[in-house]
C-alpha positions, -999 to +999 in steps of 0.1 A: -005-410-476-008-403-514+023-414-533+010-406-568+035-387-588+023-368-619+040-373-652+063-346-665+067-346-702+094-324-718+089-313-754+122-301-768+145-307-797+175-296-777+192-324-758+206-300-732+171-288-723+160-325-720+189-333-698+187-302-676+150-300-670+147-337-667+173-338-640+156-310-621+121-325-623+130-362-618+129-360-580+094-347-582+078-368-609+083-394-635+099-378-666+094-385-703+110-368-733+095-361-767+112-343-796+086-349-823+056-325-821+033-351-836+040-375-807+032-351-780-006-356-780-002-393-782+022-395-753+001-371-732-030-391-739-013-423-726+000-406-695-031-391-680-027-360-658+006-344-667+028-314-667+041-306-702+073-285-703+076-269-737+109-255-750+098-224-770+130-227-790+118-259-805+100-261-839+062-261-837+062-253-799+033-228-803+013-255-821+021-280-794+009-256-767-023-246-786-031-283-793-025-293-757-046-265-742-074-272-766-076-310-764-059-321-732-075-302-703-058-324-677-024-313-689-007-283-673+017-265-697+049-247-686+067-228-713+105-225-712+121-196-731+142-165-732+128-137-710+112-108-730+115-127-763+086-127-787+078-164-780+078-157-742+056-127-747+032-149-768+033-176-741+024-150-714-009-143-733-019-180-732-036-197-703-005-216-692+004-232-659+035-210-660+065-196-679+101-200-669+134-187-682+151-215-701+182-208-682+165-213-648+184-231-621+172-262-603+156-243-574+135-222-597+123-252-617+114-272-587+098-243-569+075-236-598+067-273-602+059-278-565+040-245-560+018-250-590+013-287-584+001-279-548-026-257-563-038-285-585-046-314-563-063-333-592-028-340-607 
């Protein structure tokens, strides 16, 4: 039986997002928090295969996403934002693992994480 849990890294400058998403994802994976965009690639490189949750309301979130997609192919990116907002529309054009309403409830967050992770056995 495989007991490996992928890392979940949350990039947000909002403590409420860190707390909420971290609590929702913790039963499914190890969780780390990063609020400095310069630290994201360093943390991800140390973690190996990971899921990066990016709060689109945080400064430099688009740069974090672009950098991750370009340089860290073993990282899956999920964008958190306000539905129909410009940042969410932009995120929908990127090759992301998924997008999710920043106000999503526990079930929605866990369902996305589990469904998508099941599709990616290499995590």
